[in-house]
RODO-21162 format. One record per residue (C-alpha): residue number from 1; residue in three letters; y negated, z negated, x. Coordinates in Angstrom, 2 decimals, decimal comma, padded with zeros to 5 digits, m for minus. Example, Ala and Ser with C-alpha at 12.3 -4.5 7.8 and 13.67 -1.06 7.14 Angstrom:
BEGIN
<r num="1" residuo="ALA" py="004,50" pz="m007,80" px="012,30"/>
<r num="2" residuo="SER" py="001,06" pz="m007,14" px="013,67"/>
This chain:
BEGIN
<r num="1" residuo="GLU" py="000,00" pz="000,02" px="m000,09"/>
<r num="2" residuo="PHE" py="m002,31" pz="m000,82" px="002,89"/>
<r num="3" residuo="MET" py="m001,82" pz="002,52" px="004,61"/>
<r num="4" residuo="GLN" py="m002,21" pz="004,35" px="001,22"/>
<r num="5" residuo="ALA" py="m005,38" pz="002,51" px="000,40"/>
<r num="6" residuo="PHE" py="m007,07" pz="003,09" px="003,65"/>
<r num="7" residuo="TRP" py="m005,62" pz="006,36" px="004,62"/>
<r num="8" residuo="ASP" py="m009,11" pz="007,93" px="005,75"/>
<r num="9" residuo="ILE" py="m009,57" pz="005,06" px="008,19"/>
<r num="10" residuo="GLU" py="m008,20" pz="005,56" px="011,37"/>
<r num="11" residuo="GLU" py="m008,36" pz="001,88" px="012,78"/>
<r num="12" residuo="ALA" py="m006,46" pz="000,82" px="009,85"/>
<r num="13" residuo="GLN" py="m003,75" pz="003,35" px="010,27"/>
<r num="14" residuo="ALA" py="m003,53" pz="002,64" px="013,87"/>
<r num="15" residuo="LYS" py="m003,20" pz="m001,05" px="013,07"/>
<r num="16" residuo="ALA" py="m000,78" pz="m000,31" px="010,62"/>
<r num="17" residuo="ILE" py="001,54" pz="001,92" px="012,93"/>
<r num="18" residuo="GLN" py="001,38" pz="m001,02" px="015,54"/>
<r num="19" residuo="HIS" py="002,40" pz="m003,51" px="013,23"/>
<r num="20" residuo="LEU" py="005,18" pz="m001,50" px="011,98"/>
<r num="21" residuo="ALA" py="006,24" pz="m000,91" px="015,71"/>
<r num="22" residuo="SER" py="006,87" pz="m004,77" px="015,98"/>
<r num="23" residuo="PHE" py="009,78" pz="m004,62" px="013,73"/>
<r num="24" residuo="VAL" py="011,89" pz="m001,68" px="015,46"/>
<r num="25" residuo="ARG" py="013,68" pz="m004,14" px="017,74"/>
<r num="26" residuo="ASP" py="015,05" pz="m005,55" px="014,42"/>
<r num="27" residuo="LYS" py="018,04" pz="m003,35" px="013,42"/>
<r num="28" residuo="SER" py="018,19" pz="m004,95" px="009,86"/>
<r num="29" residuo="ALA" py="014,59" pz="m003,54" px="009,28"/>
<r num="30" residuo="LEU" py="015,56" pz="000,06" px="009,63"/>
<r num="31" residuo="PRO" py="016,00" pz="000,67" px="005,89"/>
<r num="32" residuo="TYR" py="012,42" pz="m000,72" px="005,41"/>
<r num="33" residuo="LEU" py="011,23" pz="001,49" px="008,30"/>
<r num="34" residuo="LEU" py="012,63" pz="004,67" px="006,98"/>
<r num="35" residuo="THR" py="010,55" pz="004,54" px="003,90"/>
<r num="36" residuo="PHE" py="007,50" pz="004,77" px="006,10"/>
<r num="37" residuo="THR" py="008,32" pz="008,23" px="007,86"/>
<r num="38" residuo="GLU" py="006,26" pz="010,22" px="005,56"/>
<r num="39" residuo="LEU" py="003,14" pz="007,82" px="005,71"/>
<r num="40" residuo="ILE" py="003,49" pz="007,56" px="009,50"/>
<r num="41" residuo="THR" py="003,10" pz="011,45" px="009,67"/>
<r num="42" residuo="PHE" py="000,49" pz="011,48" px="007,06"/>
<r num="43" residuo="ALA" py="m001,68" pz="009,21" px="009,03"/>
<r num="44" residuo="MET" py="m000,90" pz="011,42" px="012,09"/>
<r num="45" residuo="LYS" py="m002,00" pz="014,57" px="010,23"/>
<r num="46" residuo="THR" py="m005,09" pz="013,15" px="008,85"/>
<r num="47" residuo="HIS" py="m006,12" pz="011,73" px="012,02"/>
<r num="48" residuo="VAL" py="m004,83" pz="014,37" px="014,15"/>
<r num="49" residuo="ASP" py="m007,93" pz="014,19" px="016,80"/>
<r num="50" residuo="SER" py="m006,75" pz="010,52" px="017,68"/>
<r num="51" residuo="LEU" py="m004,57" pz="010,90" px="020,72"/>
<r num="52" residuo="GLN" py="m003,46" pz="007,26" px="020,77"/>
<r num="53" residuo="LEU" py="m002,63" pz="007,24" px="017,18"/>
<r num="54" residuo="GLN" py="m000,41" pz="010,60" px="017,71"/>
<r num="55" residuo="VAL" py="001,21" pz="008,98" px="020,85"/>
<r num="56" residuo="ASP" py="001,74" pz="005,66" px="018,76"/>
<r num="57" residuo="GLY" py="003,18" pz="007,41" px="015,89"/>
<r num="58" residuo="CYS" py="005,54" pz="009,85" px="017,66"/>
<r num="59" residuo="SER" py="006,88" pz="006,75" px="019,64"/>
<r num="60" residuo="LEU" py="007,30" pz="004,84" px="016,29"/>
<r num="61" residuo="LEU" py="009,01" pz="007,91" px="015,01"/>
<r num="62" residuo="LEU" py="011,31" pz="008,20" px="017,86"/>
<r num="63" residuo="GLU" py="012,41" pz="004,51" px="017,70"/>
<r num="64" residuo="ILE" py="013,23" pz="004,81" px="014,06"/>
<r num="65" residuo="LEU" py="015,13" pz="008,10" px="014,38"/>
<r num="66" residuo="SER" py="017,09" pz="006,75" px="017,33"/>
<r num="67" residuo="GLN" py="018,04" pz="003,68" px="015,61"/>
<r num="68" residuo="ALA" py="019,02" pz="005,91" px="012,56"/>
<r num="69" residuo="LEU" py="021,39" pz="007,81" px="014,80"/>
<r num="70" residuo="GLU" py="022,87" pz="004,99" px="016,36"/>
<r num="71" residuo="GLN" py="023,69" pz="003,27" px="012,92"/>
<r num="72" residuo="ASP" py="024,83" pz="007,04" px="011,38"/>
<r num="73" residuo="VAL" py="022,07" pz="006,76" px="008,78"/>
<r num="74" residuo="VAL" py="021,10" pz="010,34" px="007,68"/>
<r num="75" residuo="MET" py="017,41" pz="010,60" px="007,57"/>
<r num="76" residuo="ALA" py="015,94" pz="013,24" px="004,99"/>
<r num="77" residuo="LEU" py="012,70" pz="014,60" px="006,57"/>
<r num="78" residuo="GLY" py="010,87" pz="016,88" px="004,29"/>
<r num="79" residuo="GLU" py="008,48" pz="019,74" px="005,17"/>
<r num="80" residuo="ASN" py="005,49" pz="017,28" px="005,20"/>
<r num="81" residuo="VAL" py="006,87" pz="015,69" px="008,08"/>
<r num="82" residuo="THR" py="007,78" pz="018,80" px="010,26"/>
<r num="83" residuo="SER" py="004,32" pz="020,33" px="009,12"/>
<r num="84" residuo="SER" py="002,57" pz="017,34" px="010,48"/>
<r num="85" residuo="LEU" py="004,41" pz="017,25" px="013,80"/>
<r num="86" residuo="SER" py="003,59" pz="021,05" px="014,46"/>
<r num="87" residuo="GLU" py="m000,09" pz="020,36" px="013,96"/>
<r num="88" residuo="THR" py="000,10" pz="017,69" px="016,33"/>
<r num="89" residuo="VAL" py="001,53" pz="019,94" px="018,86"/>
<r num="90" residuo="ARG" py="m001,18" pz="022,69" px="018,23"/>
<r num="91" residuo="LYS" py="m004,03" pz="020,21" px="018,65"/>
<r num="92" residuo="HIS" py="m002,90" pz="018,56" px="021,59"/>
<r num="93" residuo="SER" py="m001,11" pz="021,32" px="023,41"/>
<r num="94" residuo="GLU" py="m002,36" pz="020,60" px="026,74"/>
<r num="95" residuo="ASN" py="m001,38" pz="016,90" px="026,74"/>
<r num="96" residuo="GLU" py="001,82" pz="016,67" px="028,66"/>
<r num="97" residuo="GLU" py="002,86" pz="012,88" px="027,87"/>
<r num="98" residuo="LEU" py="002,57" pz="013,51" px="024,16"/>
<r num="99" residuo="LEU" py="004,20" pz="016,93" px="024,23"/>
<r num="100" residuo="SER" py="006,90" pz="015,23" px="025,97"/>
<r num="101" residuo="LEU" py="007,64" pz="012,51" px="023,06"/>
<r num="102" residuo="ILE" py="006,83" pz="015,09" px="020,34"/>
<r num="103" residuo="CYS" py="009,27" pz="017,62" px="021,86"/>
<r num="104" residuo="THR" py="012,13" pz="015,03" px="021,98"/>
<r num="105" residuo="LEU" py="011,37" pz="014,11" px="018,28"/>
<r num="106" residuo="LEU" py="011,69" pz="017,65" px="017,50"/>
<r num="107" residuo="MET" py="015,02" pz="018,14" px="019,21"/>
<r num="108" residuo="MET" py="016,41" pz="015,03" px="017,32"/>
<r num="109" residuo="ILE" py="014,98" pz="016,48" px="013,99"/>
<r num="110" residuo="SER" py="016,33" pz="019,82" px="014,63"/>
<r num="111" residuo="ALA" py="019,95" pz="018,67" px="014,47"/>
<r num="112" residuo="SER" py="019,61" pz="018,58" px="010,81"/>
<r num="113" residuo="GLU" py="020,05" pz="022,00" px="008,97"/>
<r num="114" residuo="VAL" py="017,22" pz="021,45" px="006,41"/>
<r num="115" residuo="ALA" py="014,70" pz="020,07" px="009,16"/>
<r num="116" residuo="ALA" py="015,57" pz="023,11" px="011,33"/>
<r num="117" residuo="GLU" py="014,66" pz="025,42" px="008,37"/>
<r num="118" residuo="ASN" py="011,62" pz="023,63" px="007,97"/>
<r num="119" residuo="LEU" py="010,57" pz="024,06" px="011,29"/>
<r num="120" residuo="LYS" py="011,17" pz="027,65" px="011,25"/>
<r num="121" residuo="LYS" py="008,89" pz="027,57" px="008,14"/>
<r num="122" residuo="VAL" py="005,94" pz="025,91" px="009,95"/>
<r num="123" residuo="GLY" py="006,27" pz="028,55" px="012,58"/>
<r num="124" residuo="VAL" py="007,14" pz="026,13" px="015,50"/>
<r num="125" residuo="ILE" py="008,86" pz="028,83" px="017,83"/>
<r num="126" residuo="PRO" py="005,89" pz="030,11" px="019,35"/>
<r num="127" residuo="ASP" py="004,56" pz="026,64" px="019,83"/>
<r num="128" residuo="LEU" py="007,65" pz="025,69" px="021,79"/>
<r num="129" residuo="LEU" py="007,61" pz="029,09" px="023,95"/>
<r num="130" residuo="SER" py="003,98" pz="028,26" px="024,88"/>
<r num="131" residuo="ILE" py="005,00" pz="024,66" px="025,85"/>
<r num="132" residuo="LEU" py="007,68" pz="025,79" px="028,04"/>
<r num="133" residuo="ARG" py="005,43" pz="028,47" px="029,76"/>
<r num="134" residuo="ASN" py="002,72" pz="025,69" px="030,54"/>
<r num="135" residuo="PHE" py="005,12" pz="023,00" px="031,32"/>
<r num="136" residuo="ARG" py="008,02" pz="024,51" px="032,83"/>
<r num="137" residuo="HIS" py="008,08" pz="022,08" px="035,67"/>
<r num="138" residuo="ASN" py="008,71" pz="019,28" px="033,16"/>
<r num="139" residuo="GLU" py="012,40" pz="018,62" px="032,90"/>
<r num="140" residuo="LYS" py="012,42" pz="016,40" px="029,92"/>
<r num="141" residuo="ILE" py="010,11" pz="018,84" px="027,91"/>
<r num="142" residuo="CYS" py="012,39" pz="021,84" px="028,90"/>
<r num="143" residuo="LEU" py="015,48" pz="019,84" px="027,74"/>
<r num="144" residuo="SER" py="013,85" pz="019,23" px="024,39"/>
<r num="145" residuo="CYS" py="012,48" pz="022,58" px="023,76"/>
<r num="146" residuo="CYS" py="015,73" pz="024,13" px="024,77"/>
<r num="147" residuo="GLY" py="017,47" pz="021,69" px="022,27"/>
<r num="148" residuo="VAL" py="015,02" pz="022,95" px="019,38"/>
<r num="149" residuo="LEU" py="015,43" pz="026,58" px="020,23"/>
<r num="150" residuo="TRP" py="019,08" pz="026,40" px="020,34"/>
<r num="151" residuo="SER" py="019,37" pz="024,76" px="016,76"/>
<r num="152" residuo="LEU" py="016,94" pz="027,52" px="015,46"/>
<r num="153" residuo="ALA" py="018,43" pz="030,58" px="017,21"/>
<r num="154" residuo="ALA" py="021,94" pz="029,54" px="016,36"/>
<r num="155" residuo="SER" py="021,41" pz="028,94" px="012,72"/>
<r num="156" residuo="GLU" py="022,67" pz="031,47" px="010,12"/>
<r num="157" residuo="ASN" py="019,21" pz="032,44" px="008,84"/>
<r num="158" residuo="ASN" py="017,55" pz="034,98" px="010,58"/>
<r num="159" residuo="VAL" py="014,56" pz="034,22" px="012,90"/>
<r num="160" residuo="ASP" py="012,00" pz="036,84" px="013,56"/>
<r num="161" residuo="GLN" py="013,94" pz="039,10" px="016,22"/>
<r num="162" residuo="ALA" py="010,70" pz="039,98" px="018,08"/>
<r num="163" residuo="LEU" py="009,84" pz="036,22" px="018,52"/>
<r num="164" residuo="LEU" py="013,52" pz="035,49" px="019,88"/>
<r num="165" residuo="LYS" py="013,39" pz="038,43" px="022,31"/>
<r num="166" residuo="SER" py="010,08" pz="036,96" px="023,60"/>
<r num="167" residuo="ALA" py="012,05" pz="033,84" px="024,53"/>
<r num="168" residuo="VAL" py="014,54" pz="035,38" px="026,88"/>
<r num="169" residuo="PRO" py="012,24" pz="035,83" px="029,89"/>
<r num="170" residuo="ILE" py="010,84" pz="032,40" px="029,12"/>
<r num="171" residuo="ILE" py="014,32" pz="030,70" px="029,00"/>
<r num="172" residuo="SER" py="015,59" pz="032,62" px="032,14"/>
<r num="173" residuo="ALA" py="012,42" pz="031,13" px="034,04"/>
<r num="174" residuo="VAL" py="013,37" pz="027,55" px="032,80"/>
<r num="175" residuo="LEU" py="016,88" pz="028,22" px="033,91"/>
<r num="176" residuo="GLN" py="015,88" pz="029,37" px="037,47"/>
<r num="177" residuo="GLU" py="013,71" pz="026,43" px="037,85"/>
<r num="178" residuo="HIS" py="016,15" pz="023,81" px="037,07"/>
<r num="179" residuo="PHE" py="019,42" pz="024,89" px="038,53"/>
<r num="180" residuo="GLN" py="019,70" pz="021,52" px="040,21"/>
<r num="181" residuo="ASN" py="019,50" pz="019,67" px="036,75"/>
<r num="182" residuo="GLY" py="022,87" pz="020,16" px="035,04"/>
<r num="183" residuo="THR" py="021,48" pz="018,85" px="031,69"/>
<r num="184" residuo="VAL" py="018,78" pz="021,33" px="031,41"/>
<r num="185" residuo="THR" py="020,74" pz="024,04" px="032,93"/>
<r num="186" residuo="GLU" py="023,34" pz="023,42" px="030,19"/>
<r num="187" residuo="SER" py="020,84" pz="023,40" px="027,45"/>
<r num="188" residuo="ALA" py="019,21" pz="026,65" px="028,75"/>
<r num="189" residuo="CYS" py="022,70" pz="028,38" px="029,03"/>
<r num="190" residuo="SER" py="023,26" pz="027,45" px="025,18"/>
<r num="191" residuo="VAL" py="020,01" pz="029,27" px="024,38"/>
<r num="192" residuo="LEU" py="020,79" pz="032,34" px="026,29"/>
<r num="193" residuo="TRP" py="024,30" pz="032,43" px="024,35"/>
<r num="194" residuo="ALA" py="022,49" pz="032,05" px="020,94"/>
<r num="195" residuo="LEU" py="020,01" pz="034,84" px="021,99"/>
<r num="196" residuo="SER" py="022,74" pz="037,23" px="023,31"/>
<r num="197" residuo="LEU" py="024,37" pz="036,86" px="020,12"/>
<r num="198" residuo="GLN" py="021,53" pz="037,64" px="017,97"/>
<r num="199" residuo="GLY" py="021,10" pz="040,91" px="020,35"/>
<r num="200" residuo="CYS" py="017,80" pz="039,75" px="021,66"/>
<r num="201" residuo="LEU" py="018,29" pz="041,21" px="025,26"/>
<r num="202" residuo="THR" py="016,64" pz="044,52" px="026,44"/>
<r num="203" residuo="GLU" py="018,65" pz="046,61" px="028,67"/>
<r num="204" residuo="ASN" py="016,78" pz="045,48" px="031,68"/>
<r num="205" residuo="GLU" py="017,66" pz="041,90" px="031,16"/>
<r num="206" residuo="TYR" py="021,48" pz="042,24" px="030,94"/>
<r num="207" residuo="GLU" py="021,85" pz="042,19" px="034,82"/>
<r num="208" residuo="PRO" py="019,29" pz="039,47" px="035,74"/>
<r num="209" residuo="THR" py="020,74" pz="037,29" px="033,03"/>
<r num="210" residuo="THR" py="024,21" pz="037,80" px="034,02"/>
<r num="211" residuo="VAL" py="023,27" pz="036,59" px="037,47"/>
<r num="212" residuo="LEU" py="021,73" pz="033,69" px="036,30"/>
<r num="213" residuo="LEU" py="024,66" pz="032,49" px="034,36"/>
<r num="214" residuo="LEU" py="026,97" pz="033,01" px="037,14"/>
<r num="215" residuo="ASP" py="024,47" pz="030,97" px="039,33"/>
<r num="216" residuo="ALA" py="024,41" pz="028,18" px="036,61"/>
<r num="217" residuo="VAL" py="028,21" pz="027,98" px="036,76"/>
<r num="218" residuo="ARG" py="028,12" pz="028,16" px="040,40"/>
<r num="219" residuo="MET" py="025,93" pz="025,32" px="040,80"/>
<r num="220" residuo="ASN" py="027,30" pz="023,08" px="038,18"/>
<r num="221" residuo="PRO" py="030,94" pz="023,65" px="038,08"/>
<r num="222" residuo="GLU" py="031,97" pz="020,10" px="037,17"/>
<r num="223" residuo="ARG" py="029,94" pz="020,12" px="033,46"/>
<r num="224" residuo="PRO" py="032,60" pz="021,31" px="031,09"/>
<r num="225" residuo="MET" py="029,95" pz="021,98" px="028,32"/>
<r num="226" residuo="LEU" py="027,79" pz="024,18" px="030,64"/>
<r num="227" residuo="VAL" py="030,85" pz="026,31" px="031,76"/>
<r num="228" residuo="LYS" py="031,99" pz="026,72" px="028,17"/>
<r num="229" residuo="ASN" py="028,33" pz="027,71" px="027,18"/>
<r num="230" residuo="ALA" py="027,71" pz="029,95" px="030,11"/>
<r num="231" residuo="CYS" py="031,42" pz="031,70" px="029,57"/>
<r num="232" residuo="LEU" py="030,54" pz="032,49" px="025,93"/>
<r num="233" residuo="ALA" py="027,03" pz="033,86" px="027,01"/>
<r num="234" residuo="LEU" py="028,68" pz="035,89" px="029,71"/>
<r num="235" residuo="ALA" py="031,29" pz="037,20" px="027,05"/>
<r num="236" residuo="SER" py="028,52" pz="038,23" px="024,58"/>
<r num="237" residuo="LEU" py="026,62" pz="040,14" px="027,47"/>
<r num="238" residuo="LEU" py="029,83" pz="041,79" px="028,67"/>
<r num="239" residuo="ARG" py="030,47" pz="042,76" px="024,93"/>
<r num="240" residuo="GLN" py="027,06" pz="044,54" px="024,94"/>
<r num="241" residuo="SER" py="026,58" pz="045,91" px="028,33"/>
<r num="242" residuo="GLU" py="028,59" pz="047,62" px="031,23"/>
<r num="243" residuo="ILE" py="026,06" pz="046,90" px="033,55"/>
<r num="244" residuo="SER" py="026,77" pz="043,20" px="032,95"/>
<r num="245" residuo="ALA" py="030,41" pz="043,63" px="033,42"/>
<r num="246" residuo="LEU" py="029,83" pz="045,40" px="036,65"/>
<r num="247" residuo="ARG" py="027,28" pz="042,99" px="037,80"/>
<r num="248" residuo="PHE" py="030,03" pz="040,28" px="037,04"/>
<r num="249" residuo="ILE" py="032,61" pz="041,68" px="039,50"/>
<r num="250" residuo="MET" py="029,95" pz="042,66" px="042,31"/>
<r num="251" residuo="ASP" py="027,54" pz="040,00" px="042,32"/>
<r num="252" residuo="SER" py="026,28" pz="039,39" px="045,70"/>
<r num="253" residuo="LYS" py="027,19" pz="035,81" px="045,95"/>
<r num="254" residuo="GLY" py="030,87" pz="036,35" px="045,03"/>
<r num="255" residuo="SER" py="032,86" pz="037,79" px="042,17"/>
<r num="256" residuo="GLY" py="032,80" pz="036,37" px="038,70"/>
<r num="257" residuo="ILE" py="036,55" pz="036,59" px="038,75"/>
<r num="258" residuo="ASN" py="036,76" pz="033,88" px="041,44"/>
<r num="259" residuo="LEU" py="034,39" pz="031,89" px="039,81"/>
<r num="260" residuo="ILE" py="036,24" pz="031,69" px="036,12"/>
<r num="261" residuo="LYS" py="039,25" pz="031,07" px="038,27"/>
<r num="262" residuo="ASP" py="037,67" pz="028,20" px="039,88"/>
<r num="263" residuo="ALA" py="036,33" pz="026,90" px="036,70"/>
<r num="264" residuo="TYR" py="039,79" pz="026,98" px="035,07"/>
<r num="265" residuo="ASN" py="041,22" pz="024,98" px="037,87"/>
<r num="266" residuo="LEU" py="038,58" pz="022,31" px="037,25"/>
<r num="267" residuo="HIS" py="038,87" pz="022,32" px="033,46"/>
<r num="268" residuo="PHE" py="042,35" pz="023,50" px="032,61"/>
<r num="269" residuo="ASP" py="043,03" pz="020,32" px="030,47"/>
<r num="270" residuo="ASP" py="039,74" pz="021,06" px="028,42"/>
<r num="271" residuo="PRO" py="040,95" pz="023,32" px="025,50"/>
<r num="272" residuo="GLU" py="037,47" pz="024,28" px="024,33"/>
<r num="273" residuo="VAL" py="036,64" pz="025,33" px="028,07"/>
<r num="274" residuo="VAL" py="039,69" pz="027,37" px="028,44"/>
<r num="275" residuo="GLN" py="039,16" pz="029,12" px="025,19"/>
<r num="276" residuo="SER" py="035,89" pz="030,29" px="026,31"/>
<r num="277" residuo="ILE" py="037,26" pz="031,59" px="029,62"/>
<r num="278" residuo="CYS" py="039,81" pz="033,34" px="027,51"/>
<r num="279" residuo="VAL" py="036,98" pz="034,73" px="025,17"/>
<r num="280" residuo="LEU" py="035,27" pz="036,21" px="028,56"/>
<r num="281" residuo="ILE" py="038,54" pz="037,77" px="029,87"/>
<r num="282" residuo="ASN" py="039,03" pz="039,43" px="026,56"/>
<r num="283" residuo="GLU" py="035,65" pz="041,11" px="026,94"/>
<r num="284" residuo="MET" py="036,34" pz="041,97" px="030,56"/>
<r num="285" residuo="VAL" py="039,48" pz="043,93" px="029,98"/>
<r num="286" residuo="GLN" py="037,42" pz="046,68" px="028,02"/>
<r num="287" residuo="TYR" py="036,28" pz="048,19" px="031,18"/>
<r num="288" residuo="ASP" py="038,54" pz="049,94" px="033,68"/>
<r num="289" residuo="ASP" py="036,66" pz="049,13" px="036,92"/>
<r num="290" residuo="VAL" py="036,86" pz="045,36" px="035,97"/>
<r num="291" residuo="VAL" py="040,36" pz="045,61" px="034,92"/>
<r num="292" residuo="LEU" py="041,44" pz="047,00" px="038,32"/>
<r num="293" residuo="ASP" py="039,49" pz="044,04" px="040,05"/>
<r num="294" residuo="MET" py="041,34" pz="041,79" px="037,91"/>
<r num="295" residuo="LEU" py="044,83" pz="043,24" px="038,94"/>
<r num="296" residuo="SER" py="043,79" pz="043,10" px="042,58"/>
<r num="297" residuo="GLN" py="042,88" pz="039,48" px="042,20"/>
<r num="298" residuo="LYS" py="046,36" pz="038,61" px="040,24"/>
<r num="299" residuo="MET" py="044,27" pz="037,40" px="037,07"/>
<r num="300" residuo="GLU" py="047,64" pz="038,01" px="035,14"/>
<r num="301" residuo="GLU" py="049,13" pz="034,89" px="036,86"/>
<r num="302" residuo="LEU" py="046,25" pz="032,82" px="035,53"/>
<r num="303" residuo="LEU" py="046,91" pz="034,27" px="032,12"/>
<r num="304" residuo="TYR" py="050,63" pz="033,29" px="032,29"/>
<r num="305" residuo="GLU" py="049,62" pz="029,82" px="033,16"/>
<r num="306" residuo="ILE" py="047,16" pz="029,48" px="030,31"/>
<r num="307" residuo="LYS" py="049,77" pz="030,77" px="027,73"/>
<r num="308" residuo="SER" py="052,42" pz="028,39" px="028,99"/>
<r num="309" residuo="CYS" py="049,84" pz="025,47" px="028,85"/>
<r num="310" residuo="PHE" py="048,51" pz="026,41" px="025,37"/>
<r num="311" residuo="PRO" py="051,68" pz="027,79" px="023,75"/>
<r num="312" residuo="SER" py="050,61" pz="026,80" px="020,24"/>
<r num="313" residuo="SER" py="047,32" pz="028,07" px="020,45"/>
């Protein structure tokens, strides 16, 4: 009632948010706090010029959402919430600290199909791409933005194709920048997979993207989800382009065939990784030059081993 009565007074809204923040450590207060998400974002939208209110509001929403996830509580976040958050992003597009908070929040929200659709409606993709261009050095921002883009690009409902195509060079640059960070690399590989499935790569992007994905696996071979996503992205590229297939076997840093053999040896007991390797192999055999290379490297031995290890699959 206090927040609704003094909605236009910035200091009153700031005090209310600070007061609510004092309850976040009490897990029993979660049902009570959940009822305030719309009011918090309305306060943020009304006083969008106030940087401190935006930071405090985002921090509080993050705490509430984190607790909801921990307690398996489903949060119904409407279009008003996503609209308010997108306005904050646009108003404070140069504030790295706030963007780091809000991008984390958007990543958590986008896991919900309804919220992901709302994010598309408010046109958040260009904002995310702009943030990645400006703050590519920030690992936390890159991880969050890639997480949101993965949710939006991988969803069944169509996204503007031209918009997604413009994401390819940006995500490629993020991947190249953060090869040493397995978590960011994993997330960027998943976005490239989604973009390749949507047919967003141009003819000129097939070869360099293939090289990037091979390097991602080379530098992070121990990460099963990364290997899985990269193999599926490579399979999608090979399905569309012989150029990708030839680069796969003739990469200057070593053949992709040896790389997937090594990946199998590391993850032979992970059915999801092995399945992604099989999907990739299935795309490789459509090219005669690749088949010759596979035979020379005795790939049939690997296939027999996979078949014997997974007879029921």
